[in-house]
Backbone as numpy.savetxt, mean C-alpha at the origin, in Angstrom:
# Nx Ny Nz CAx CAy CAz Cx Cy Cz
13.27 -10.33 -23.89 14.02 -10.59 -22.72 13.05 -10.69 -21.52
13.08 -11.80 -20.82 12.22 -12.06 -19.69 12.73 -11.32 -18.46
11.79 -10.80 -17.68 12.22 -10.13 -16.44 12.78 -11.14 -15.41
13.74 -10.67 -14.62 14.33 -11.55 -13.65 13.41 -11.69 -12.42
13.79 -12.57 -11.52 12.94 -12.89 -10.38 12.71 -11.69 -9.43
13.78 -10.89 -9.23 13.67 -9.69 -8.37 12.65 -8.69 -8.91
12.68 -8.49 -10.22 11.72 -7.56 -10.83 10.31 -8.03 -10.64
10.05 -9.30 -10.79 8.71 -9.85 -10.63 8.25 -9.69 -9.20
9.16 -9.95 -8.27 8.81 -9.81 -6.82 8.48 -8.34 -6.47
9.27 -7.41 -7.02 8.99 -5.98 -6.80 7.63 -5.60 -7.37
7.30 -6.09 -8.56 6.02 -5.77 -9.18 4.88 -6.33 -8.32
5.02 -7.54 -7.87 3.98 -8.19 -7.05 3.81 -7.43 -5.75
4.85 -7.06 -5.13 4.74 -6.32 -3.83 4.07 -4.99 -4.08
4.42 -4.28 -5.16 3.78 -3.01 -5.41 2.32 -3.16 -5.72
1.94 -4.17 -6.46 0.52 -4.40 -6.76 -0.23 -4.76 -5.48
0.34 -5.53 -4.61 -0.30 -5.88 -3.32 -0.44 -4.66 -2.44
0.58 -3.82 -2.43 0.45 -2.61 -1.57 -0.63 -1.67 -2.12
-0.73 -1.57 -3.42 -1.79 -0.73 -4.01 -3.14 -1.34 -3.73
-3.28 -2.64 -3.78 -4.55 -3.35 -3.48 -4.95 -3.11 -2.02
-3.99 -3.18 -1.10 -4.29 -2.94 0.30 -4.67 -1.46 0.51
-4.00 -0.54 -0.19 -4.38 0.86 -0.10 -5.79 1.08 -0.62
-6.13 0.45 -1.74 -7.50 0.58 -2.27 -8.52 0.00 -1.29
-8.20 -1.11 -0.66 -9.09 -1.68 0.35 -9.30 -0.78 1.50
-8.25 -0.10 1.95 -8.36 0.87 3.02 -9.29 2.04 2.62
-9.10 2.51 1.43 -9.92 3.65 0.95 -11.41 3.19 0.85
-11.63 1.97 0.36 -13.00 1.44 0.31 -13.59 1.31 1.71
-12.78 0.85 2.67 -13.25 0.71 4.01 -13.65 2.08 4.60
-12.88 3.08 4.28 -13.18 4.45 4.74 -14.50 4.95 4.08
-14.62 4.65 2.82 -15.87 5.05 2.08 -17.09 4.34 2.59
-16.95 3.07 2.97 -18.10 2.32 3.42 -18.54 2.77 4.82
-17.62 3.29 5.61 -18.02 3.72 6.94 -18.25 5.22 6.95
-18.67 5.81 5.83 -18.85 7.22 5.75 -20.08 7.72 6.51
-21.02 6.80 6.81 -22.19 7.13 7.55 -21.90 7.34 9.04
-20.75 6.88 9.46 -20.36 6.97 10.88 -19.55 8.29 11.05
-19.21 8.60 12.28 -18.52 9.80 12.60 -17.03 9.59 12.30
-16.55 10.13 11.16 -15.13 9.99 10.76 -14.55 11.38 10.56
-13.45 11.65 11.11 -12.89 13.01 10.97 -11.67 13.00 10.04
-11.59 12.03 9.16 -10.52 11.96 8.19 -9.27 11.22 8.67
-9.28 10.83 9.98 -8.14 10.15 10.52 -7.93 8.78 9.84
-8.96 8.08 9.51 -8.83 6.79 8.84 -8.21 6.96 7.45
-8.63 8.00 6.76 -8.11 8.24 5.41 -6.60 8.57 5.49
-6.25 9.44 6.42 -4.83 9.79 6.61 -4.07 8.54 7.01
-4.64 7.71 7.87 -3.97 6.45 8.29 -3.74 5.52 7.14
-4.70 5.43 6.20 -4.56 4.55 5.03 -3.44 5.07 4.12
-3.37 6.38 3.95 -2.32 6.98 3.11 -0.95 6.77 3.79
-0.89 7.05 5.07 0.37 6.94 5.79 0.86 5.48 5.79
-0.05 4.51 5.99 0.31 3.12 5.97 0.89 2.71 4.62
0.24 3.20 3.53 0.72 2.93 2.19 2.09 3.40 1.96
2.37 4.64 2.38 3.70 5.25 2.25 4.72 4.46 3.04
4.38 4.08 4.27 5.34 3.32 5.09 5.64 1.95 4.54
4.58 1.25 4.05 4.81 -0.03 3.45 5.70 0.05 2.22
5.41 1.03 1.34 6.26 1.16 0.16 7.71 1.58 0.50
7.88 2.43 1.53 9.21 2.83 1.90 9.95 1.67 2.54
9.28 0.85 3.31 9.91 -0.34 3.90 10.32 -1.35 2.86
9.45 -1.54 1.89 9.77 -2.52 0.83 10.95 -1.98 -0.01
10.90 -0.72 -0.32 12.04 -0.16 -1.07 13.38 -0.24 -0.35
13.31 0.04 0.95 14.55 -0.07 1.75 15.03 -1.52 1.80
14.07 -2.44 1.98 14.46 -3.84 2.05 15.10 -4.32 0.74
14.54 -3.90 -0.35 15.10 -4.30 -1.65 16.49 -3.62 -1.89
16.63 -2.42 -1.39 17.88 -1.70 -1.62 19.07 -2.29 -0.86
18.74 -2.81 0.34 19.83 -3.30 1.21 19.96 -4.82 1.32
19.33 -5.54 0.42 19.44 -6.99 0.51 20.50 -7.50 -0.41
């Protein structure tokens, strides 16, 4: 049984959000020589949670 269009879109959005999260973590890691107090890492995690919550809400109410 082939997945429907909505399932494919949800999978693609989740993969894109995880890729953006990984890019944020890599950016934090690459700037480790600079003065970082963990705010960038917390920001990356918070942004990931907000994006996934927004996408979940959008799919629930459409």
